[in-house]
Structures are given as structure tokens and as C-alpha cells.
C-alpha positions as CSV (number, residue, x, y, z in Angstrom):
1,M,-69.1,66.1,13.1
2,S,-65.7,66.0,14.6
3,S,-62.8,68.3,13.9
4,V,-59.8,66.2,12.9
5,L,-56.0,66.9,12.4
6,F,-53.9,64.4,10.5
7,V,-50.2,65.0,11.2
8,D,-48.0,62.7,9.3
9,D,-44.8,63.8,7.0
10,L,-45.8,61.6,4.4
11,E,-48.0,64.3,2.5
12,D,-49.8,61.9,0.5
13,T,-50.9,59.7,3.8
14,A,-52.1,62.9,5.6
15,D,-53.9,64.3,2.7
16,S,-55.6,61.1,2.0
17,L,-56.8,60.5,5.5
18,A,-58.1,63.9,5.6
19,E,-60.2,63.4,2.0
20,I,-61.5,60.0,3.8
21,A,-62.5,61.7,7.0
22,S,-64.0,64.9,4.9
23,A,-65.9,62.4,2.9
24,L,-67.3,60.9,6.2
25,G,-68.5,64.1,7.1
26,H,-65.7,65.5,9.4
27,Q,-63.8,68.9,9.1
28,S,-60.3,67.9,8.5
29,A,-56.8,69.6,8.3
30,V,-53.4,68.4,8.0
31,A,-49.8,69.1,9.2
32,Y,-46.8,67.6,7.9
33,S,-44.3,68.3,10.7
34,G,-44.3,68.5,14.7
35,A,-43.7,72.4,14.3
36,S,-46.6,73.0,12.2
37,A,-49.1,70.7,14.1
38,L,-48.4,72.5,17.1
39,E,-48.9,75.8,15.5
40,I,-52.0,74.9,13.8
41,A,-53.4,73.5,17.0
42,T,-52.8,77.3,18.5
43,L,-55.2,78.5,16.0
44,D,-58.0,75.9,16.1
45,V,-59.1,73.3,18.4
46,F,-59.4,69.6,17.2
47,D,-61.6,66.8,18.6
48,V,-59.4,64.1,17.1
49,I,-55.9,64.1,16.1
50,F,-53.8,61.6,14.3
51,L,-50.5,62.0,15.3
52,D,-47.6,59.9,13.4
53,L,-44.5,58.9,15.8
54,T,-41.8,59.2,13.5
55,L,-41.8,63.2,12.3
56,P,-38.5,64.7,10.9
57,D,-38.6,67.4,13.5
58,G,-39.4,65.4,16.5
59,D,-40.8,62.5,18.2
60,G,-44.5,62.1,17.9
61,R,-44.7,61.3,21.7
62,D,-43.1,64.7,22.6
63,V,-45.8,66.4,20.2
64,C,-48.4,64.8,21.7
65,L,-47.3,66.1,25.1
66,Q,-47.1,69.5,23.8
67,L,-50.5,69.2,22.4
68,R,-52.2,68.0,25.6
69,R,-50.7,71.2,27.2
70,G,-52.5,73.7,24.9
71,R,-55.8,74.6,23.3
72,C,-56.2,70.5,22.5
73,A,-55.8,69.3,25.5
74,G,-59.3,67.6,25.5
75,A,-58.6,66.0,22.1
76,R,-58.4,62.2,21.8
77,I,-55.0,62.0,20.3
78,I,-54.4,58.7,18.2
79,A,-51.0,57.7,17.5
80,L,-50.4,56.7,13.7
81,T,-47.5,54.6,12.8
82,G,-46.0,51.7,10.7
83,L,-44.0,50.5,13.6
84,A,-44.8,47.1,14.9
85,D,-42.5,47.0,17.9
86,L,-44.3,49.4,20.4
87,A,-44.0,49.2,24.0
88,D,-46.8,50.2,26.3
89,A,-44.8,52.9,27.5
90,D,-44.6,54.3,23.9
91,M,-48.1,54.4,23.9
92,E,-49.0,56.0,27.5
93,C,-49.6,59.7,26.4
94,F,-52.1,58.5,23.3
95,D,-55.8,57.4,23.6
96,G,-55.6,54.8,21.0
97,L,-53.6,53.7,17.6
98,L,-54.0,53.6,14.0
99,P,-51.6,51.2,12.3
100,K,-50.3,52.2,8.6
101,P,-51.0,51.0,6.2
102,C,-54.5,52.4,7.4
103,R,-57.6,50.6,6.9
104,I,-60.7,52.6,6.1
105,D,-62.9,50.7,8.7
106,D,-60.4,51.4,11.5
107,L,-60.3,55.0,10.6
108,E,-64.4,55.2,11.0
109,R,-64.3,53.3,14.2
110,L,-61.7,55.8,15.6
111,L,-63.9,58.9,14.4
112,A,-66.9,57.4,16.1
């Protein structure tokens, strides 16, 4: 069982993904902004973090780099985005990609 954090300003998306992960046997938490993700990550250590690239309070890439300097430095951080035109440079700090809309089998694969 993994400890998983879902970060997305679309609350329904974050909540739904967390519910699916919980149903798959993982411990899940949610954050709806970069600031709340960073705060939660000071309290708990996560094995996997799904992080939206476009947050209202900052760029997901910047949040990713900050998470890598904290307690979650060892976490696998997966970009969560609906953007289709990503360059390799956009993905350098991430360990993978989960495109939106999300497919359950893709989520399961990334949690394995």
C-alpha cells in the first residue's frame, strides 16, 4: 500500500482520484493548491504525488521542485495535466505523466 497525494485545483478531480486510489488499497490525501500541497507535505511523507501543472497559486513544476527539497524528496511525482503540447523541458522534474481526463488503468499502472 502506498501513501498518495493528489494535487489539483479541480476539487472533483482530486477527490475522485483519491477515492479510486483508496478503493485500490492506497492511503490517499488531497490538496487543492500548491501552497496546501507544500503544507501537507511537511506533515506527511508520500510515496507518490500526482501534481497538476496548472495551479491557481503557482506552476506545478515549481511546486514539484519545492517538494523534492522537503520530506517528500523520495516520492515519485507524476504530472497531472490536460495540456497536450508539453515539451521535454516541461517534464524534467517529473517521474511520469497522467493525462486528463484520467483513465483508471493508467492510474493503477502508475500506482503499481
